[in-house]
Backbone as JSON, one array per atom type, in Angstrom:
{
  "sequence": "XXXXXXXXXXXXXXXXXXXXXXXXXXXXXXXXXXXXXXXXXXXXXXXXXXXXXXXXXXXXXXXXXXXXXXXXXXXXXX",
  "N": [[61.68, 41.57, 103.16], [58.82, 42.59, 101.53], [56.52, 44.02, 98.68], [54.2, 45.91, 98.39], [51.38, 47.5, 96.39], [49.7, 51.31, 96.48], [46.57, 50.79, 95.9], [46.46, 48.43, 96.6], [46.38, 48.23, 99.34], [43.91, 49.05, 98.96], [43.68, 51.83, 98.78], [44.09, 54.14, 96.04], [46.11, 54.52, 93.5], [49.49, 53.65, 92.37], [51.28, 54.04, 93.47], [54.96, 52.01, 94.94], [55.1, 50.64, 98.09], [57.0, 48.99, 101.0], [57.75, 46.82, 103.46], [58.56, 45.2, 106.0], [57.02, 43.96, 107.83], [53.67, 43.59, 108.21], [52.67, 45.37, 109.92], [54.18, 47.47, 109.58], [53.81, 47.72, 106.84], [50.94, 48.71, 106.29], [51.47, 51.25, 107.96], [53.0, 53.1, 106.53], [51.07, 52.87, 104.75], [49.95, 54.58, 105.36], [50.45, 56.63, 106.59], [50.81, 58.11, 103.76], [48.53, 58.19, 102.71], [47.48, 60.32, 104.48], [49.01, 62.3, 103.09], [47.85, 62.14, 101.01], [45.61, 63.27, 101.5], [45.81, 65.62, 102.94], [46.43, 67.16, 100.83], [44.38, 66.93, 99.0], [43.48, 64.97, 96.77], [41.4, 64.08, 94.76], [40.56, 61.01, 94.24], [42.07, 59.62, 95.56], [40.34, 60.26, 97.68], [38.12, 59.16, 97.89], [38.41, 56.69, 97.87], [39.24, 57.17, 100.82], [36.91, 57.8, 101.72], [35.58, 55.08, 101.37], [36.63, 53.07, 102.85], [36.26, 55.1, 105.36], [33.51, 54.28, 105.44], [33.19, 51.18, 105.26], [34.57, 51.18, 108.31], [32.79, 51.56, 110.01], [31.82, 49.38, 110.44], [32.58, 47.1, 112.42], [33.29, 44.33, 112.29], [33.16, 43.75, 109.52], [35.52, 45.36, 109.04], [37.24, 44.31, 110.05], [37.37, 41.97, 109.16], [38.36, 42.64, 106.9], [40.6, 44.0, 107.22], [42.36, 41.22, 107.97], [42.15, 39.84, 105.73], [44.18, 41.65, 104.2], [46.29, 41.48, 105.79], [46.9, 38.7, 105.27], [46.92, 38.64, 102.36], [49.34, 40.11, 102.04], [51.37, 37.96, 104.05], [51.18, 36.24, 102.0], [52.91, 37.69, 99.85], [56.16, 37.0, 98.24], [59.11, 37.38, 99.3], [60.77, 40.23, 98.87]],
  "CA": [[60.68, 42.78, 102.56], [57.53, 42.88, 100.27], [56.06, 45.13, 98.14], [52.23, 46.43, 98.03], [50.87, 49.21, 96.29], [48.43, 51.75, 96.68], [45.96, 50.25, 95.35], [46.42, 46.65, 96.98], [46.05, 48.31, 99.7], [42.63, 49.93, 99.67], [44.04, 53.23, 98.19], [43.48, 54.51, 94.54], [47.22, 54.87, 92.58], [50.29, 52.55, 91.8], [52.86, 53.98, 94.67], [54.75, 50.85, 95.69], [55.74, 50.88, 100.02], [58.21, 48.21, 101.09], [58.17, 46.75, 104.76], [59.36, 43.72, 106.56], [56.0, 43.77, 108.33], [52.11, 44.54, 108.06], [51.97, 46.72, 110.43], [54.75, 48.55, 108.9], [53.22, 48.37, 105.85], [50.17, 50.03, 106.93], [51.97, 52.55, 108.81], [53.55, 53.5, 105.39], [49.77, 53.29, 103.85], [48.05, 55.82, 106.07], [51.25, 58.32, 106.23], [50.79, 58.4, 102.47], [46.82, 58.42, 103.25], [47.2, 61.58, 105.26], [49.81, 63.01, 102.47], [47.33, 62.76, 99.79], [44.23, 63.73, 102.26], [45.75, 66.77, 102.85], [46.85, 67.55, 98.97], [42.91, 67.05, 98.52], [43.65, 64.71, 95.67], [40.15, 62.87, 94.92], [40.64, 60.02, 94.22], [42.22, 59.05, 97.45], [39.46, 60.83, 99.09], [37.06, 58.18, 97.54], [39.07, 55.57, 98.43], [39.52, 57.44, 101.97], [35.47, 57.51, 102.06], [34.9, 53.84, 101.1], [36.3, 53.13, 103.83], [35.46, 54.96, 106.52], [32.17, 53.12, 105.44], [33.59, 50.03, 105.96], [35.07, 50.93, 110.14], [31.2, 51.6, 110.72], [31.36, 48.37, 110.68], [33.28, 46.95, 112.95], [33.91, 42.93, 111.74], [33.8, 44.07, 108.28], [36.78, 46.09, 108.77], [38.53, 43.57, 110.56], [37.49, 41.09, 107.88], [38.92, 43.51, 105.4], [42.11, 43.94, 107.48], [42.83, 40.55, 108.35], [42.6, 39.86, 104.04], [45.07, 42.78, 103.44], [46.91, 40.5, 106.62], [47.09, 37.22, 104.56], [48.15, 39.19, 101.52], [50.99, 40.42, 102.82], [52.12, 37.34, 103.88], [51.56, 35.28, 100.82], [53.7, 37.51, 98.82], [57.25, 36.32, 98.1], [60.22, 38.33, 99.74], [61.64, 41.19, 97.16]],
  "C": [[59.85, 42.42, 101.72], [57.43, 44.09, 99.7], [54.12, 45.19, 97.93], [52.36, 47.46, 97.82], [49.2, 49.63, 96.97], [46.98, 51.39, 97.37], [45.26, 48.97, 96.12], [45.85, 47.01, 98.59], [44.72, 49.25, 100.64], [42.86, 51.06, 99.06], [43.41, 53.47, 96.96], [44.64, 54.66, 93.38], [47.92, 53.35, 92.9], [51.49, 52.56, 93.37], [53.43, 52.81, 95.92], [54.84, 51.45, 97.29], [56.25, 49.22, 99.8], [58.36, 48.3, 102.31], [58.29, 45.66, 104.65], [58.05, 42.99, 107.21], [54.59, 44.8, 108.0], [52.25, 45.07, 108.54], [53.07, 48.11, 109.96], [54.51, 49.17, 107.15], [52.02, 49.59, 105.88], [50.47, 50.68, 107.56], [52.08, 53.31, 107.43], [52.04, 54.03, 104.08], [49.11, 54.56, 104.56], [49.39, 56.53, 106.11], [50.65, 58.62, 104.38], [49.02, 58.82, 102.71], [46.86, 59.66, 103.27], [47.7, 62.25, 104.18], [48.96, 63.25, 101.58], [45.61, 63.66, 100.3], [44.55, 65.15, 102.36], [46.33, 67.53, 101.64], [45.45, 67.54, 98.14], [42.51, 66.27, 97.55], [42.21, 63.27, 95.92], [39.63, 61.62, 94.79], [40.96, 58.6, 95.32], [41.2, 59.64, 98.65], [37.95, 59.84, 98.74], [37.27, 57.29, 97.92], [38.64, 55.73, 99.58], [38.24, 56.94, 102.54], [34.65, 56.21, 102.42], [35.13, 52.87, 102.61], [36.46, 52.87, 105.38], [33.76, 54.68, 106.8], [32.2, 51.46, 105.71], [34.49, 50.09, 107.78], [33.61, 51.31, 109.96], [30.54, 50.11, 110.64], [32.69, 47.33, 111.5], [34.38, 45.3, 112.79], [33.71, 43.2, 110.33], [34.76, 44.45, 107.79], [37.7, 45.14, 109.33], [38.8, 41.91, 109.49], [38.39, 41.24, 107.16], [40.58, 42.74, 105.58], [43.47, 42.57, 107.51], [42.96, 39.65, 106.78], [43.52, 40.56, 103.35], [46.4, 41.72, 104.24], [47.25, 39.57, 105.53], [47.35, 37.32, 103.11], [49.12, 39.85, 101.02], [51.6, 39.39, 103.05], [52.21, 36.62, 103.04], [52.1, 36.18, 99.66], [55.81, 36.85, 99.0], [57.86, 37.58, 98.55], [61.07, 38.95, 98.26], [63.27, 40.49, 96.76]]
}
């Protein structure tokens, strides 16, 4: 199991997520983002806007995802 923070995954806070795979980590991050969006949390909304801008450029988004995947894989197991 590995640990990453919301900030490490492009978010805005230090909430920790624990997962065995990058896909699980991404799912946890997305669920947290959805919760923060529903609460109208401004700092998270700003972070989401940055990611949405990146989504307009598929190559940039894919590179970003791959960099996060590599970061996850390089982490030691908890």
